[in-house]
N, C-alpha and C positions, 0 to 999 in steps of 0.2 A: 441015320438022325446026320444031319451035315450039323458040321460046326457053324458057328455062328448064323445062324437063320436070318438072324435081321439084315444082315448084308446080300444074304439072296434076293428077301424080299425086297430090298431094293432099289438091287437090280432089274428085278423084273419089272418093278413099277416105270424106274429110268426108261428101260428096254419101248414097253408099253407105249409112254409118252412121247417117246420118238418118233417109234411108227404110225401114232395116230398124226403127229404134227407133220410129219415128213414123211410119206408113203416109199418103199422103195429105196429108202437111207442106206441100211446095213447093206444090200443087192448093191448098191454102187460106190460102198465103202471096202467092201471085196475086191470089186473089180482092180482097183488100183489106189496108191499112195502117193501123191502128188503136193507134200508139202511146199509151199514159197518159205517157210521159215523155220529156224532151229532158235530152242530157247536154251540157253544153258542158265538155268536157275539154281536155290536154293533146293534142299531137301525139305525144309521145315513144311510143317504140313499145313499151317496157314497160310502158302502162297502155293495156289493151284493154280500151274498155268494156263491154262486152255480158259478156265474161268475167267481170270483177270484181265485176258484181251478178247475175252467174247466169241471163241473160234470152236466149232465144233470139233468132234476127232475126225479125223484125218487132214487139218490143215495146219498144225502144229506137231514139229518133231522136236522131242526132249529130250534134255540130258539134265538131272537134277545130281548136286551131291553138296554138303556141308559146306555152307560160306561160296556158292557158286565157283569154285575156283577151275582155274584151267592149268592145269601142271603136264609141263614138256614131255614128263613121263610117265605119265598116267595114260596106257594104253586104252582104257574104259573109253574113259574122255574123246582121245585123239580119234578113235575107233569111229564114233558116234560122229565126229566131225568130218573124217573120211568119206563116210559111207553117205552121208549129207548133202556133202558138196559134191563127191563123185557120182555117185548113184540117183540121189535124186534132185540132185542139181538145185536144190536151194538159192534164193537168192538176198535172203536175207539172216544174218548172226544175231540175234537177243541175247547180250548178257546183262542179266537182270536181278540187279542184291534186293537185299531189301532191309529196312531200319528195321532195330533191334534184334539182326541176329544175334544168335547163340554163338555161332561159331567165333564171329569178328566180338563178343563180348568174350567168350573164352581165350581167345588170344592175347586180348589186353590184361588178362589178370595172371599174375605174380601166383599163381597155384597148380600144381600137377592135377592134369584129365585125365592121366593114361595115356593107351596107345594113339588116340587122337591129335595129341598134342603133335606128333609128328607131322601128321596133314596141314594143324594149323601154323606151322612154323613158318609157314609160305604168307599169312597174311602178319605175323609177325615182325616178316623183313619188310613188307608195304609200310610197318607202322614205323618202322627205325626209320625207313628213307624219308617218311616226311614227318619226320620225331618235330623238327620247329614249327610246323605248319599244325601239328596238334595241338602242342604243348602250348600253344599261343590260346585256344579255348579252352577257357577257364573251367565251363559247365560240362562236368563229363558224361551226360548224356549227350550232348550237342559234339562232343567230342567222336562219339562212340558213333552218330549218324555219320561224322564227316567221313570215321574212318572204312564206313560201311558204302558208300560213295566211292574214296578213293579204291577202294578194294575192287569194285565194279570195273571203274577204269583201268585198272592193272590188269585185269581180267579180258578186257578187249583188246588191249596189245598184246597179252599172252596170245589170245586166238590170231591174232592177224599175223601172227611169229610163229606159227605152226607151219612145217614143210607144205601141208595139205592146202592151206589158206595163200600161201606162198605160191605155188605152183599153180592154183587155179587163177590168182591173179596175171602170173607171168602168161599164161594162155590166152587171156582175153577174156575168162570167165568172169561174170559182172556180179559182184559180192560184196552186199554192204556188213558193215560187223557195229552194232548199236550200243551203249550203254546208258541202260536204264535204273531206274531204284524204285520202290514198290513199297507204301508206307500202309502196313498193314493196321494205323490208327485208322483210316477212311477209304481204304480200299482205293485209293489211287496211286497210276505209274508218274513217275518225273522221269524226264529226258534230261539226261546229264549232259546233252549237247556235246556228247562224243560219238562220233561217226567216221571211219574209214572206209575206202574203197578202193584204195591201192597201198604200194609196197611207199611211196613217195609220201602218204597222207599218213601210215604208219611211223615213217621215221623224224613227220612232225612231230607227232604225238609222244614219242619217245622224250624227245627234246625239251619237250611240256611240261614232264614229270616232276 
């Protein structure tokens, strides 16, 4: 007896619908993986990367973790970036945060959450760096939304600061890094007007912090 039979049933239905609407889809998918985009997003189950941007399997290379963080000592994330840039030759890195992020909320609370607090310390550092801007927002919910945005922008900087991206730019590889945020309340993406394509633009964004 299969565990979780409903999920296997869902899978069979999904695969059948794909084959019916796009004959040969899976045989083409097996042949190669050639996405142009790397998505770095949150692990939150309400933020499904492919569905949000309407792309089928094979079109989006994805890395997700709590609060969509890019940390220079995280070999998991850095390995994904390196594979996407050096092997897949992606052209765009999309860092997408989302409003109502539990990781951001937890980082703002003065209560212990266990092991995850070590990870969330990075968001707390962003909070402290922008403390004046955030304290100027009286509404707590709006303050948290703003920190979700600031966190996404900070991760754009972190992606651009990796040795993988730095080396790619130096050798002339065209890669754009975008900062977006997703609103679970209406399903819409918001462009945070942050896009860098070179070391020079990275430096300019760092000065605007």
